N, C-alpha and C positions, 0 to 999 in steps of 0.2 A: 503494500499500499503507499502510495506516495501523497503525502500532503504539501500542498503549496504554502509558502508563507510570504504574503504579500507580493504573489506573483513569482517569487524564486523557487520554480519547480525543483531545482538541484539540492533543496537542503534537505532531502530524504530523512535520516534518521533523527537529526536536530529537532526538525519542526515536527516530526511525528512524536517525539519524546515530550513535546509541550501538550500533546493531546492525551496520550496514554503512556504509562510508565509501569508496566505490569508484565509479569513472568506467566507464561502458560507452558506447564509441563505436558508433553505431547507423548502418546505411545504410537508406535508403528501399527500401520493399518487402520487407523481410526480416522474419521473425516471430522473437522472442527468448523462451525461456522461462526464468523467474527462478523458483527454487524456495525457498520461505521454509520451514524445518522447524527447530524447537527441540529435537527428539526424535532425529533420526538424520540423518546426512549420506548424499548419493548415493552409490552404489556406484562410480560412475565419474566423473572430472573431464570438463570440457569440452574437446575436442580442439583448438579454435581458440585457448584461452586458455594463456598461461603459467602452470607451476604455481604460481608464486608470486604471482599476480595475487589480488587480495582476493576476487573473485567465484568462486574455486575454493575457498575456505575460510570456513569458519563458518556461520551459520544462513542467510544468504541466499548462493545459489550459481546461476551460469548453468549450465542443463543442456541438452542436445540435446534435439530433438523426439521422438526415438524413446525417450529416457529419460523425459520427461514423460509420452507415452502409453502406456508399459509398465505394466501391471497397473491401467489406468484412474485414476491417481493424481490427473491433473489434472482428470478429470471429476468425482470424488468429493472433492474438495478442500473443505473445510468450516473455518469457524472453530474452535479450540479454546475452549470456554468455561471461563471461570475467574471465577467471580462474585466473587471476593476481589479480584483484580488487575485484571479487564477484563470489567466488567458489560456486555458487548455481545452480545445474541443476534439482532441484524438481520443479521448476515453470512452471506450464503448463497451457493451456487455461482453463478457468473454464466455458465458455460459453455452453458446453453441460451439464454439471451439473446443472448450472442454468435453462436451458431451462427444463430439467427433473423435477425439482422441481416446477418450475412454472406450468407445465402441472399438476401434481400432486395438486398443490394448486387450481388451476382454476377449475379441476375436483370435488374436495371436495367442492367448493363452489357452482358448479352448482347441485351437489346431493344434498345439504342442500336446495338449490332454488327449486330443483324438489319436495321434501318434502312439503315445503309451498305450491307449486302450486297443488299438490294432494288434501291438506287440505282445499285450496279455492274452488277447484272443487266440493269436497264433500259438503262443505256448501252451495254450489250455486246448487246442485242436478244434476250434470253433472258426477256423479260418480256412477256406478253399483256395488253393491256388490256381493261377491262371493255366490253362493247357497250352502245350507248346504251339498248336495252331491257331489260338484265339487269344492274343494278347491281352483283349480288353476285358477278359473275364476274370473270375477270382473275387474274392474279398470276404468278409466276415459271414458266417452264416447266422448270425443273430442281428438284429438291429442295435446301432450303436447309441448309447446314451450322450455322448457327445454331440452326434448329428442332431439330436432333438434339441439339446442346448443351443447349438449354433442357429439351427432353424428358430427358435423362439429369439434369440437375439437380434437376427436379420427381421424379424416381423417387429419386435419392439422398434428398432432404428427406422423402418419403414414408416411406421405410425408416426414417429417423431419427426421424421422428414415431412410427411403429410401436415402435422400441426404447424411446423415452420412455414409451409407454402400458405396455408390456411390464414396464418398470423401476417404473412407479407403482403396477402392480397387484402386482409382488413386493413392493415395499415396505409396500402396506396389507395383506398377507397374507390378501386375499379377503374383509375384513370390510366391510360397506357401512355407512355412517352412517346409513341412515334405518330 
């Protein structure tokens, strides 16, 4: 997070330390939702934090996933432009980019898992090798669990892309640029 100080964008940690000075101990594999809002505070404090913790008060607060997702606040997060104090119009929501990267990462993990599942089935004798005259045959004799997971992930991503298209069409108000 970068917070400008009187239009000086490069202040980074100095200007940020004026807003929040707290330590957050994180654990691998967990996701944390930090909410920065100078206009309003969240309606509920994070249940895992002591009420006196710096991240339960002020402009920067740790919130639960449910709170972050309610009302699509995290999806519609944008930089509030202030040309006087913070002339920065480049900040945009990175949610779509994060969703794309997450999809690619999950797909790569599933493909690796599929290879391991195929090796396991071959060891267990549930794999039919291709015949010498038809190289396109062969394969597992039982349905793969990872194929089901891959198909489900592809369907979820397709729905996500449809929602993006719907949102984009809604934002454009139906006007075409040509």
